[in-house]
C-alpha positions, -999 to +999 in steps of 0.1 A: -639-703+218-659-695+187-648-668+163-671-676+134-692-645+139-662-621+139-662-598+109-627-585+108-618-567+076-584-553+084-558-557+111-534-529+117-502-537+136-470-516+138-444-522+112-411-517+128-394-520+095-406-486+084-387-468+112-353-480+102-358-469+066-327-453+053-303-477+070-292-495+039-257-506+044-249-522+011-256-491-009-228-470+005-204-499+000-213-503-036-212-465-041-178-463-025-165-490-048-175-472-080-139-459-085-126-495-085-150-511-110-133-502-142-100-519-132-119-549-120-137-552-153-104-556-171-093-586-150-101-622-160-131-637-140-137-605-120-155-608-088-171-582-065-189-599-037-206-579-009-215-593+025-209-597+061-177-613+076-184-646+094-148-653+104-112-643+098-082-666+099-048-654+088-054-639+053-086-660+048-121-644+053-153-664+052-179-640+038-217-644+039-227-627+007-258-606+002-264-628-029-267-659-007-242-684+003-206-681+016-174-674-003-138-676+009-118-645+003-081-649+002-065-615+007-035-612-016-002-599-006-001-561-012-039-559-013-055-525-008-076-524+024-098-493+030-124-483+056-154-462+048-181-448+071-218-453+065-231-427+041-198-422+022-204-422-016-168-426-028-133-434-017-119-399-014-122-399+024-115-437+029-089-445+055-064-474+053-072-504+075-052-535+084-064-571+079-061-576+117-087-549+123-114-568+104-138-587+127-169-609+123-200-587+117-181-561+096-194-554+061-170-556+032-169-553-006-142-573-022-127-567-056-106-595-071-107-626-092-128-657-089-107-688-085-113-720-106-133-736-078-160-709-081-161-705-044-129-685-037-121-649-044-085-637-047-090-603-031-069-574-044-091-546-028-113-547+003-136-519+012-148-523+048-175-508+070-172-516+107-200-532+126-198-506+153-201-477+128-232-494+112-248-498+147-241-461+155-256-451+121-287-472+127-292-458+162-290-422+148-313-429+120-339-446+141-339-416+164-343-393+133-373-414+122-388-413+157-384-375+161-393-365+125-414-394+113-451-399+109-469-430+096-503-445+088-524-459+061-526-441+027-561-428+022-556-407-010-530-395-034-530-362-053-503-363-080-511-328-092-505-313-057-476-337-050-492-348-018-505-379+000-530-381+028-525-407+054-548-417+083-535-422+118-560-441+140-563-438+177-587-454+201-620-437+191-606-411+168-589-407+134-563-381+124-551-373+089-517-360+079-509-345+045-475-355+033-460-331+008-430-342-013-406-324-037-383-334-065-355-343-040-378-364-017-365-400-015-393-425-022-388-463-017-412-492-019-407-526-003-405-557-024-436-580-023-419-607-002-393-589+018-392-568+050-356-557+044-349-521+035-320-533+013-347-549-009-368-517-012-366-501-046-368-465-056-404-457-065-426-430-080-456-414-065-478-433-090-468-466-074-483-456-040-518-469-035-546-463-011-544-488+017-506-489+016-488-485+049-465-456+047-440-438+068-424-404+061-397-384+077-393-346+073-404-312+087-438-311+104-461-282+106-468-266+140-502-284+144-488-317+131-514-319+103-488-316+075-452-328+068-427-318+041-411-352+034-374-357+030-379-395+027-408-418+023-410-456+025-441-476+018-454-510+010-485-532+007-488-557+035-513-583+045-533-579+078-546-612+092-566-621+123-574-658+127-571-690+146-541-714+142-550-745+122-516-761+122-479-754+129-450-770+111-420-763+133-396-782+109-406-759+080-411-728+101-446-723+088-480-716+104-514-721+089-542-698+100-579-697+093-585-660+083-615-648+102-623-623+074-622-647+044-629-680+062-600-694+042-567-709+054-534-692+047-499-706+053-472-681+063-435-684+068-417-675+100-383-660+093-354-648+113-368-613+110-403-622+122-413-607+155-434-630+177-449-618+210-477-630+233-498-605+252-500-611+289-536-619+298-539-588+320-529-565+292-552-582+267-581-580+292-573-543+298-575-535+261-607-556+258-623-535+286-615-503+268-629-516+236-662-525+253-664-490+269-658-475+235-685-496+220-710-486+247-702-449+243-706-451+205-739-469+210-751-442+234-740-414+211-757-430+182-790-432+202-788-396+211-781-386+175-811-406+163-834-390+189-823-355+179-827-364+143-863-374+149-872-339+160-860-321+129-839-326+098-820-294+108-809-309+141-799-341+124-776-322+101-759-304+130-754-337+149-738-354+119-713-325+116-699-329+151-724-341+177-719-364+206-704-391+185-680-368+167-642-372+165-623-367+197-650-379+221-631-410+229-597-397+220-564-410+230-538-431+212-535-457+239-499-450+246-469-464+228-479-500+225-449-508+202-424-499+229-443-522+254-443-549+227-405-546+222-400-549+260-418-582+261-397-613+259-398-628+224-420-658+220-413-689+199-433-710+175-433-738+201-453-716+225-482-714+200-508-740+198-536-751+174-567-731+181-549-700+195-561-667+182-535-645+166-531-612+148-505-607+121-489-584+096-473-602+067-457-595+034-478-599+002-459-629-008-444-635-043-464-651-072-455-686-060-443-679-025-459-680+009-462-647+028-436-640+055-447-630+090-435-596+101-453-593+134-473-621+151-492-613+182-508-641+203-529-640+234-555-618+217-586-638+224-601-612+249-595-584+223-613-603+195-642-612+218-646-576+230-654-562+195-667-590+174-685-568+148-662-537+146-636-528+121-604-544+133-584-512+125-603-497+154-594-527+176-557-523+170-555-485+165-536-478+197-504-491+181-506-475+147-475-467+126-473-433+142-463-449+175-437-473+162-401-469+173-372-487+158-371-524+151-349-552+137-363-556+102-340-532+084-308-543+099-281-553+074 
């Protein structure tokens, strides 16, 4: 199959990481430990690792730290063990917990001393957050983002009015939503090479750029055209459509020839990458709809041209809302992301050289390869159906506004 004539400028796939924004589990643990820091600073070789429990044996805990690598925590006799709930900011409401209640998957912050081997921490205080509590918090916040969230591509920013306009694209139509924010609106921006919410940093309005992908949560207006934002998360991500040039399973990388730039790009597949393959029937169904949309647009364009030939006045009226105007081919195409999540995950081994794929990826660090967020295979019929159209139209049925929760923000 030849894709050399495809002029695809942008690919717009759902970013499930936006929906779980606000589920940052390390922050409450660090905040809860503020009251213990001064005492720790006075101890020789103080240590305060934060991470997820891998195993517990007796009074020894193997901790996978957020900083990378494992440490052994030896819980000292008389150590203070406390449990906090997600969202707690201090230790005032912390409850005692026993060592026997700690399980793999629980999150803990340890205060203690670093042993001489540099790999063992003698823990005098442990502040724990249970895995079940984290999961419950995540479920609640995903639901909040589903009910109160909107998302799309940033089209303009007005600092003077404290507002951002985003575009939500559906099959054959575009909608805009104006996001208003106040002094207490939480704004975060993803790191250039991370899809984890924990790596997102507080940001200012000035850092948001046209073309960024953004999701906001807050109070919507009755007609849905405006939203007063309580929280915003945004980032710049790469959108790529191309054919696979090579796959390196040992290095978990994939090299793709970008159809827009005609250049090859190598991307990393991580544990957070979502890989799916569209069933042929689904891909063909989308392709048929794209062809119909193209035919309708062509017919509408012909009618407009004919009317314009009669008089300049008629041409003006057609341009402002004639047969080809917004809403003629409306419809968002359903919640594609939910269907995508129900599909069984695919693996790198199921992809082959020459396959057509669509991807959303991180920007990549200065010297690093971009990381794949979402990779969708089985898209050959879709690309063939609309070889000369803007790819954001091709993939508009599953814009950010449709995205439910995902795995990317999990701690």
